[in-house]
N, C-alpha and C positions, 0 to 999 in steps of 0.2 A: 605668690608672685603677681605683680600688677600687670595691666594690659600691655603697657609699653615694654616692660621687661620681657614678657612672653614674645612679643613681636620681634624684639632684638635677638632673642634666642633661636628664632627660626633659622635653620641652616640654609645656605645657598644651594641651588640645584647642583652645581658642579661639585660641591663638597660632598653631598650625599652620593652622587654618582661615583665618587672615588672610593667609597667603602668597598671592602673586599667582597661582601655578599652581593652587592648590586653590580659590581664589576663582573663577577662570575655569571650573574643573571644575564647581563648584556652580551655574554659570549654564546648564550643558548637561544636568545630571542633578539629581534632587531633592537639596536641601541636606541634609536629614536622613540621606540615604544616605551622603553624603560624611562627615558628622560621625560616623556610626556606624563607618565604615571607619577614620577617624582613631583613634577609641577602641579599635577592635580591634587596630590596628597597635601603638599605644602599650602596650596591655595585654599583647600578645604579647612585646614587647621587655622590659617590666617582669618578666614571668614568667621570661624567659630570664636576666635579670640575677639574680633571686633564686635561680635554680637553678645559677648560676655558668656558664651556657653562653653568655651574651651577650658580644659583642665591642664595640668602639667603634662609635658611630653618629653621624650628623649629621642636621640637618633636611632636607637635600636627599634623603638616602637614605630617610628616613621618608616624605617626600612622594611619592617614586617608588613606594614600596610601597603607599601609599594609592591612588594613581592606578591601579596594577595591580589592586588588590583591587576598586575600584569598577568598573573595566572588566570584570572577571570576573563580578561580581554583576549587571551590566547586560546581560551576554550572554544572549540568549534561550535558554531551555531547549530549545524546539523550533526547530530551525534547519536550513537546507539542508545536505545532504552530497553528496559525489560518489560515485556507485556505479560502482566499477571491478571488481565481482565477476563480471559476466556473467549474474547472475540478474535477469531483466527485471522481473518483478512481485515485487519483494523485499518480503515482508511487514514485516520489521523496519525497512526504509527507506522505508515509506510507500506500498508497492505502485505503482500506475500513475502515471506522470508525465502531467500534464494537457496537452492541446493548448493553444497560445497563445490560441485562441478561447475555450476554457473558462475559462482564467485571467482573461481580460479580462471575460468575462461575470460571473464571480463578483465581481470587483472593482467592476464597474459597479453591481450591485445592493447591494453592501455599503456603498457610499459615500453612500447616501441612501435615501429611501423608494421603495417599489416597489408594483406591483399584485399582490403575493403572494396575497392573498385578496380582491381587489377587481375586480369586473367593470366595466371602464371604459365599455363600451357601454351598460350599463343603469344605472350609478351605484350598484349594489347590491353586497352581499357576494358574493364569488365563492369558488371552490375552488382550493386550491393544486395539486390533481391535474391541472388542465387544462393546465398549462405543459409537461408532457411526455407526457401520455396520447395525444394525436393522433399525435405522432411515433412513439411506441412501436408504436401500432396500424399506422401506415403501413409501418414497417420489418419488422413481424412477421406482419401479417395477422390480428392478434387483434381482437376486437370491443371490448375495453376493457382498461385497464391502470392500475396504481398503482405508485408508487415509494416505498420505505421506506428506513430508514437503513443497512441492509446485507442481505446475502442470508440471514444467520442469522435476522434479523428477518422476512424474507420467508417463510422456511420456518415459523417459529413462527406467524406470522399466518395462513398458508394452512391449516395443520393445525388451529389453534384455530378459525378461521372456518368450516371445512368439515366438521370431524369431532369437535368438542367433544361429549362425552357419547355418542359413537358409537365405532365400530371403524374403525381405519385399517389396512389390510392392506398388508404390505410384505415383500419377500423378505429372508431372513436374510443373503443375500450383499450386501445394500444397507444394512445397519445401520451406516453409516459414522460416523466422527468427522470433522466438518467442519473443525475446527481449534480450538485452545485448549480442548480437552476438551469441545467442544460436540457431543454425540452424539445421533443420531436417537432412541434409546430415552429419553434424558433429556428431549428436547424433547416427546416424546409424553406423558410423565407430567405435565409442566408445563402442557400445553395442555388437559388433561382428556380427551384421546382415549385409547381403549384400543388398544394396539398388538397386532396379530395377526401373528405371524411365520409365513411359509410357505416351503416348500422347504428346501433345505440351503444350506450356505455356498457351494458351487460350482455347484449346479444347482437352478434353480427353473423349473418348467414352468407353462404356462397352467392346467393342471388343478389345480395347487396353489392358485391363486387361486380357481378355480371352487368347490372344496370348502370354502373358508374363508368364502365369502359367506353371511351370515345377514341376517335382518331388521334387525339393528343395524349392519350394514356401512354406513359413511358415506363411505369414501374408499378408492380404490386408489392407493397411493403408489409411484412409481418414482423412484429416486435414481440419477442418472448418476454413474458413477465418475470424476469429473473430477480427483480427487486421488490415484487409485490405479488399477492395472489388475490384473485377475485373469485368468491365462492357464492353458492346459492343458485339463483335463477339465472344461469349464464349459458352462453353458447358462442362458439367461434368456429370459423372455417378452418379446417386442417391445412397444414402445409401441402400435403399431397393434393388436396382439392384445388388449392390456389395454383399449384404447378400445372395441373391438368387444364385449368382455365387459361393460364398464361400461355401454354403451348397452343391451345385452340385459337386464341385471339392475338398471338404474336406479341405478348407483353412479358418481359422478364420478371422473375420473382426474386426478391431479396429478403432474407431473414436475418434480423439482428438477434443473436442469442444472448447478448449481454455477457454474463459471467462466463458461460461456455465451458464445456468439458470435452476432453478427448477420449476418456474411457467411461464406460457405463458404471455409474455409481450405485445402481439398484442392488447388485449383489452385496453391497456394503450397508444396505439399509436406507439409502438416500434415493428416493424415486422422484420422477417428474422433471428431471433435467435432461433434455435431448443432447445427444452428442453431435459434434459437427458432422461426423460420418453419416449419421442417420438422416440428417437434413440434406446432405449432398446426395445420398442414395434416393431420397424422396424426390430429387430433381431440382432443388433450389439452384438458381443461377449463381447466386452469391450468398455466402454466410459470413457473418462477422462475430468475433468474440474478443474478450479481453485476454491479454497475456499475463496479467498480474492479479487475477482473482482466483478462480478455482483451478486454472491451469497451473498456478504456482510459480510463474516466471517473473521477469522484469516487467515494468510498465510498457505495454505495447498493445496494439490492436491488430488482429489478424483477419484478413479477408481471403476467403478461399472459394473456389467455384469453377465455373466454365471458363475455358481459356479465352474466348473472345471477350467475355465480360471483364475478366481480370486484366487483360491487355488494355482495355479502354481505361481502366483505373490507373494502370502503371503510366500511361501516356498523358494523363491529366496533369495540368500545371500544379495542382495542389499536392500531387504525390511527392514532389521535391520538398515542398514546405513541410510536409508531415513525415518525412523519412526518419528512420532510426539511425542513431549514432553507432559507432563501432562497438562500444562496450555493451550496449543493450542488445545488439545483434548477436554478439558472442554469448551473452548470458541466455538469450532466447534459444539459440541453437543448442547449447548444452542442455537446457531444460527439455527441449523437444526430443533430444537423443535419449533421454531417460525413459520417455514414453514408448520407445521401441520395445521395451520389456515392461509391460504393465505392472507386474509384481514388483519390479525394482522401482518404478515410478511411485507406487503407493508407499513403499518403504523409505525412499531416499528424497522425495520432494517434500520439504517440511510442511507445506500447506496441506497436502493430502495425508501425510502421516498424522498431523494434529487432528484433522477433520475425521479420520477413520480409525483412530486409536481406540481399542476396545475400552468401554467404561471401567471394567475391572482392573485394567492395567493403570488407568489414570488414578483410580481409587488407591491402589497399592502405593503409587508414587506420592499421593497426598498424605497417606498415613506416615510414610517415611519422613517427608518434609516436616509434618507436624511434630513428630518425635524429636527431630533435630532442633527445631525452633524451641520446643519446650525445654530442651537441655541447656540452651544458652539464654533463655528469656529472663533469668534472674528475678522471676516473679513480676515482670513488667506487664505480661499479658496472659490471659487464659487462652489456650490453644486447643482447638477442636477441629474435626473434619465433618463435613456435611455434604449430602448430595445436592447438586445444583444443575443448572443448565448452561451450556456454552452456546455460542452463536457463530455461524459462518462469517458474518460480517461482510463489508464491502458491497452491500446490496445484493448478496447472493443467498440463495436458499432461504427466503424469508420465513417459511413455515417450519423449517427444521429446528427442532429442539434437541440438542445434542447432549445426552446425559454425561455429567461430569461429577467430580468431587472437588470441593474447595477446602482450603485451610482457612478457618475463621480465627481472627485475632481480636480478642476483647481487651482493649488497653485498661490497665488497672491504675496507672499513675497519670494518665492524660486522656484526651478524647480520641475518638476514631478519626475525626477530621485532622487532628494534630498528627496522629500517627501516619495517616495517608500522606499528609504534606511532607513529613520527614522522609518517607520513602520516595516521594516524587522529586523532592529538592536535593536529595543526596547524590552521591556518586558511587555506583551507577544510579541513574534515574530508574525507579521502579514504579510502574503505573498499575494501581490496584483499584478495586471497587469498594464502595462502602454500602452496607445494607444493615439497617436496624441497629446502628451503633457498633457494628463489627467491620473490620477490614477483611476483605475476601481475597485470597490468592488462588486463582484457578490453575491447576496443574496441566490442563490441556494445552496451554500456550507457554509453559515454562520448560525449557530444556534442562538437562542435568547440570550443565555448567551455570546456568542462570539460577537454578535452585541454590547452588553453593553461594552465589553472590547475595541472594536474598537472606540466607542464614547469617552471613557475615554482617550484612547491613543491620539486620534486626538485633544481632548481638551488640553492635555499637550503640544502637538506639536504646536498648535496655540498660547498657552501662551509663549512658548519658543521663537518662531519666533517674536512675538510681543515685547518681552523683548529686543531682539537683535536690 
């Protein structure tokens, strides 16, 4: 068929929209979206005809393209993925997975009105801080607490509220980059505090802080190296030493723990992470942690400490700008309640369960998944299990090498890169690792339901490659 005949054969938009399949589609999605997709498909075919690239077409084929285009446009941009990387608190994949209780709590308050800032007992305006403050205090021993929208915000608020127009003294070895180029020196400049560096990169002693204190000193800042470790010829003043100095000289002490934990992880083989309670008991005036890293809750920053210091932060103008919404507060409250029973927290908070799951249990699950994949692979890949290492991720526990077992897939009809792409671009999206020509699936971050989805997806991939 010549070019002019092809152009004349193109259907009008209204004619295509009257087809039964597209009429049905327009009843489930906005009709203007369907109409726009029809125009896009027809315009694309017209351009191909004019360029000489178009082949014959029919209305059924055009309608199928419209349905595919609408389906793609209606697909949410933010959607679930399956994390098979073994990185537990994966920043790019949304960090911590919420416990079912936290998901239910967020959904419950999102579905209607709530007492977010309403005191039911008095019938008067309330404070959104009360929904988590008592729990944080109970779990940490703090006198007061406030939660904001992430730990970077917590750091910013703490320095701005306690040291604005004054001096904040910090060790050179603790001038860290928290993430995303969010650096302690940059924060200091924005808060209005003047940063006073003491010590050297690898050694900072108590006397370095003592010499730096002046009448303008407003804060002693200690930053826990939650996302890096410095080893070798090193020394730093302890929190207890800084607290004693601060009490003697009338300067408050603030510790940013970063990742932060509410229960001691040492009995589970993970040492070196101070709990918030230990820092509060050591006398820190304020301690900050993330809510969405090792705590295993939603994105949040938690500030806990002495009542007078926390009240200053609550009354700071930034507190309103950094406050949490009702869904996050509900999820954080539900997560914190799980910590009232540490054994339940370890079992039911997904981040802790993945982090602390015994290696032999992960290995057994890996062998089971490998067997299931082998049964449906139709000769498309060699399937093995191998010992490997998982990571905490999210800038937490940088030195922790967590023993795991991975399922390794060696594609026989395609490349590892092609198999990884097929997993990543499919539905559901499965994010895996590639190592030495193999695709690795780490069972430490795969739930049982997700393992089922992985098997189903690999079965389809094997069938597709067999057909080709």
